[in-house]
N, C-alpha and C positions, 0 to 999 in steps of 0.2 A: 376548428383548426388548432393544432398544437402551437404553443407560444413560440417554440423554436422554428416553426415554419412561417410565422408571420413576417410582414415587412417592417423593418426598423425605420422609424421616421428620420433617424440620423443618416440614413443611406441616401437620402434625396440629393442628387447631383454629385454623388461620391466619385463617379468616373471622370468628372471634370476637374477634380482637385489636383494640385501639385503633389509630388511624392511626399514632401514634408507635411503638407496639410492632411494628406491621407493617413500618414503614420500617426499624427497627433490625434486624428479621429479614432484610429484603432486603439491608441493608448487610453483614451477616455472610455471607449467601449469596454476594453479589457478590465477596467476597474470593477465592472459589474460582476465579474467572475469572483473577485475577492469579496465583494459585498455579500454575495449569495451564501458565503460560508457561515456568516454570523447566525442567521435563523436556523441553520442546520445543526448547530453544535449540540443541542440536547439529544437529538437522535444519533449523532456521531458518537456521543459518549456511550450510548447503549450498544452500538455496534462494536466499539472497542471492548467493552466489558464482555460481550458475547464471544468475541474472538479470543480473548484471554482465557475465558472459561473453556473454550473448545481446545485450545492448545494444552492447557494444564490437565485436561482429561485424556490427553493422548491423541487428540484430533488435529486437523489442519484447517487452514483458511484457504478458500478457493475464490478467485475472481473469475467471472464469466462475462464475456462481452463479444461484440462483433465490430469489425472495422476499427475505427479510431479508438473506440472504447475498449475493445479487446487488446489493442496494442498498448494502451496505457496500463492495463492490468498486467500485461507481461513485463513492461518496463519496471513497474513498482515491485512486483513479486521477485523478479530476477535480482534486484539490488538488495533484498533483505538478507540473503545468506552471506555475501561477502562483508556487508556492513555490520551485521549483528550475529553472525555465526549460527543462523537458524534456517532450517529448510521447511519451516511451518507454512510459508506462503506459496501458493501455486496459482497458475493462471491458465484459463482455457479460452481459446479464441475460435469463433466460428470459422470453419474452413481449414482448421489445423495450421501447421507450420507455414505452408505456402502463403497464408493470409497475413503473415507478419509483415511481409514486404510488398505484397501485391493484393489487389482486390480480388476476392473469389466470389464471382457473381452467384447470387442465390443462397450463399452460405448462411446469411443472417435469417433467412426464412425457414431453414431446415430444422424443424422441431424434432424429427425422428433422430437426427444425428445428435442433437443436444441430449435427448432422453437416453440414448445409448451410452454416451460418454459419462453422463452423471450416474447412470446405473452401475457402471464399472468402476467409477472413481470415488464416489461419495459414500461416507459411512455416517452413522447416527451421531458420531462424536464431532463431526465437522461443522464449520460455519461457512456459508456460501454467500458471496456478495455479487449480485448481478449489476452490471454497469450498462445503462442504456439512456442516452440523452432523450430519446423520444419517450422512453418508458413503455414501449410497445414492441420491442424487438422479439420476434417469435422464438429465435434460438435461446435468448436469455431467459424468457419466461418459461419455456419448456424445461430448461436446465434447473431453474429454481423450483418448479413444480415437482420434478423428479427428486430433487434434493430433499424436499419436504416429505415426500413419500418414504424416503430412506431414513427419515428421522432427524435430518440435519436442520440447523437454523438457516433461515433464508431471508436475505435483505436485498432491497433494490435501490440503487442510486440512479435518480432520474432528474432531468431538467424540466419536466412537465408535470402538471397536476394529474396524476393517475392514482387509482386505488385498486388493490388486489387483496381479497380477503384471506388468501392462503399464506401471505407473507408474515414474518415476525415483525417487520417494520420497513419503513422507507426513509431514505435520506433525500430530501428534495432540494436540489440546487437550482433555484429558479432564476436563471440568468437572463430570461427574456429573449426577444427576437435577436437574431444575429445580424451583423452588418450586411452579410450576404445571406439572404433568407434561406434557412435550412442547412447552412454550412456549419454544423455543430462541431467541426474540428476547431472552431474559434473559441468563443466564450464558454460554451458548454464543456468542451474538452479541457480548457484551462481549469475550470472549477473541478472537474473530475480528477485531474492530476493533483490538485491541492488536497482534495478529499482523500484520495488513496494514500498520499504522503502522510496525512494526519493519522489515518487508521493504522497503517503499518508501524509508523514511528511510535505512536502512543502505546500500541500493543507491546512493542519491544521494550519500551521504558518500563511498563508495568511488570514485565517478566524479568527485570533486572539486567537487561542487556546494555544499559547505559548507567554511568555513574557521573554525577554532575553533567558536564557537557561532553563526556568522552564515550566513544564506542568501545567499551572494554572487552567486547567479544569479537572484535574485528578479526577477520582471517587475514593473516599477513602473507598474502600470496604473491607479492612482488616487492621490488626494492622500495618503492614509495610507501607501501603499506607496512613494511618492516620498520622503516624509519618512523612512521606514524605510531606504530605500536610501542616503539622505544620511548617516544615522547609522551605517550599516554602513561606508561608505567612511571616515568620520571616525574610527571606532573602530579600523579595521584599519590606518590610515595615520598617525594622530596629528595630522592636520590639522584645522582647525576646520570647522564645518559649512558655512560660506560657501564655503570653498575646496573642500570635498567636493562641494558643489553644482556648482561650476564644472567640476570634473573629470567629474562625472556627465553634464553637458550635452555636453562635448567627446567623451565616450565613446558618445554616443547612448543615454544612460540605462541603461548596462550597468555595474552595480556592480563586477563582477570586473575589467573593463577599466579602469574608473576607478581602482581600487586600484593596479593595475600602473603605470598612467600617472603616478600621484602618487608612488609609492615609487621608481620607476626614472627618473622625469622624462623620459619618452619619449612620442612621439606615439602616436595610436591604432593606427596600422599596426604599429609596433614592439611594442606591447603585445599585439596579436593574434598576432604571430609568436612571442613569448615563451610565451604561453599554449599555442599549438599545439605548440611544442617540448616543453612540460612536461605534455602530456596534459590540458590544461585545469585543472590543479591550481595553486593559489596557493602552496602550502607550499614548493615547490622554487624559487620565484621571489623571494619577499619575505623569507624567513627567512635 
C-alpha cells in the first residue's frame, strides 16, 4: 500500500475533537509537508538546472498533472508571466480546462489523451515535470513517456516511493500518511505547491528575472503593478519615485530597462543592447 493511502496514527479520535483541537492537529500534520522539502533539495537543484538549460536553448517547461496536482501546476505556471515577464512555463491538466474547476471522471486514467497532447505540444528542447502524489497516475506517466520519446527531459514529483527507468529523475516529497487517509489535497498537495514555487522561482532567478529581492521583469498590467514597478526602479537606482516613473514611461513600462537607463544615463536602445550583452542580467551592468 502507498504511504499516502495508509492510516495516520494521529487521526485516531479525530472526529471527536473540538474545532480548535482539530485545527491544532492539522497544523502539526502540515509541518510534515515543509519537512519533506529538505531531503528533496539535491534533486530539486537538478530539476532547476534542467529547466534553465531548456529555456536557454529555446524550449519550455511543462507541468503535467491530474486533479489537485494538475490545478497546482496551472496555478504556478500562470503566475510566472505576470511576475517575471516570461511565458516559458506551461501546464497541462488531465481532462482539459473543465477539470480546472470540476472533477472530470476517468481523466487521470486516460493514457491515450496524455500521449496525444504530449505528441502535439512537446519538443526535444523542453523539460517536462509530472506531478503525482501517488506516483502512479496513468495520465501523468503516459505524458512523461511520450515526452521522453520526443527527446525532452522528464521528471516526476511524487509523495510515494516509486521508480521508473525512463525518467531523468524524481523529486520525492515523502509526506507520509494523510490525516484523512488518501486525501492528498492535504500534506502532499502542500508539499507540491512548495516544490513548484521553488522550481519556477529558482529558474527565473537564474535567468536574471530577479535583482536582489525585486521582480525586475514584472509586467505592469494594472495600477498596483505600475506602482510596484515604480518602487522597484526607485529602490534599485536611488532616484525618487517621480523620476522612476519618468524612466518607466521612456522604457515602455519595462522596469529592467528603466533601471539601466537611469543608472547608465543611456537611451532605451543602448539599455536594450547592454542587457542583451549581459544575458538579461542586471547584476553585471549596474554593480
